[in-house]
C-alpha positions as CSV (number, residue, x, y, z in Angstrom):
1,M,135.6,28.7,153.4
2,K,132.0,28.5,154.7
3,K,131.4,32.1,153.8
4,L,132.7,31.6,150.3
5,L,130.5,28.5,149.8
6,F,127.5,30.3,151.2
7,S,128.2,33.3,148.9
8,L,128.5,31.0,145.8
9,I,125.3,29.1,146.6
10,T,123.4,32.4,147.2
11,L,124.8,33.8,143.9
12,L,123.7,30.7,142.1
13,L,120.2,30.8,143.5
14,F,119.7,34.5,142.6
15,T,121.0,33.8,139.1
16,A,118.6,30.9,138.7
17,A,115.6,32.9,140.0
18,N,116.4,35.8,137.8
19,A,116.6,33.6,134.7
20,Q,113.0,32.6,134.9
21,D,110.9,34.0,132.1
22,S,108.2,36.3,133.7
23,T,107.4,38.3,130.6
24,S,104.1,36.9,129.6
25,K,102.5,38.6,126.7
26,K,99.7,40.9,127.8
27,L,96.4,40.5,126.1
28,V,95.2,43.9,124.9
29,F,91.8,44.9,123.3
30,N,92.2,46.4,119.9
31,P,89.1,48.3,118.7
32,K,90.1,47.8,115.1
33,N,89.9,44.0,115.3
34,P,86.6,42.0,115.4
35,V,85.4,40.7,118.7
36,Y,83.9,37.2,118.8
37,E,81.7,35.9,121.6
38,L,82.5,32.2,121.9
39,A,82.1,29.2,124.1
40,A,85.3,28.4,126.0
41,T,86.1,25.3,128.1
42,C,88.7,22.6,128.7
43,G,89.2,21.0,125.3
44,T,90.1,17.6,126.6
45,C,87.6,17.4,129.5
46,M,84.5,19.0,127.9
47,F,85.0,19.1,124.1
48,K,86.6,15.6,124.1
49,M,89.5,16.8,122.0
50,K,92.7,14.8,121.9
51,G,95.4,16.4,124.0
52,N,97.8,15.9,126.8
53,G,96.3,17.3,130.0
54,C,93.8,20.1,130.4
55,L,94.0,22.7,127.7
56,L,91.8,25.7,127.0
57,A,89.7,25.5,123.9
58,V,87.1,27.6,122.1
59,K,84.3,26.8,119.7
60,F,84.7,29.0,116.6
61,K,82.5,28.6,113.5
62,D,81.2,25.2,114.8
63,K,84.7,23.8,115.2
64,N,86.8,23.4,118.4
65,Y,90.2,24.8,118.6
66,F,92.9,24.8,121.3
67,V,93.9,28.3,122.4
68,D,97.3,29.9,122.2
69,G,98.0,33.2,123.9
70,T,96.4,32.4,127.3
71,G,96.2,29.4,129.4
72,I,93.4,27.4,131.2
73,D,94.6,28.5,134.7
74,D,95.1,32.1,133.8
75,H,91.3,32.6,134.4
76,G,90.9,30.9,137.8
77,D,91.2,27.3,138.9
78,A,90.3,25.0,136.0
79,H,89.3,22.2,138.4
80,D,87.0,24.3,140.5
81,K,83.3,23.4,140.2
82,E,82.8,26.4,137.9
83,G,86.2,26.1,136.3
84,F,86.9,25.3,132.7
85,C,87.2,21.6,133.3
86,N,83.7,21.4,134.7
87,A,81.8,24.2,132.9
88,T,81.6,26.0,129.5
89,K,81.8,29.7,129.7
90,K,81.1,32.6,127.3
91,V,84.1,34.7,126.4
92,K,84.8,37.7,124.3
93,V,88.0,37.2,122.2
94,Q,90.0,38.7,119.5
95,G,92.2,36.5,117.4
96,S,92.4,34.2,114.5
97,V,92.9,30.5,113.5
98,I,96.5,29.8,112.7
99,K,97.7,26.2,111.9
100,D,94.5,24.7,113.4
101,R,94.8,26.6,116.7
102,F,93.0,29.8,117.8
103,V,95.6,32.4,118.7
104,V,94.1,35.1,120.9
105,S,95.3,38.7,121.3
106,Y,92.4,39.5,123.7
107,F,90.4,37.2,126.0
108,E,87.7,38.2,128.5
109,L,85.2,36.1,130.5
110,V,81.6,37.4,130.0
111,K,80.0,38.0,133.4
112,K,76.8,36.1,134.1
């Protein structure tokens, strides 16, 4: 009975772990699309935008937009002293504004 219960629990754990979505969309540079050099930071901490928690944002054409397609912690610890919640960084992006959000297909931090 113990072996059956152990097998059932193990099967359940493997099924749950396998069900996690690990297929994040890869950001790929497309030479046909325009590249914008923008300021990026935490929209709520640094741009004072209304939002729940720390969210990545960019300044595009003098307006701030939250970013879809990549997250604030995908580029290092946001709360580090040089992270997005404490610093504004230059980035190279490809994408467009859709429904008042900047949807990126490519996102790269510019080296200092």
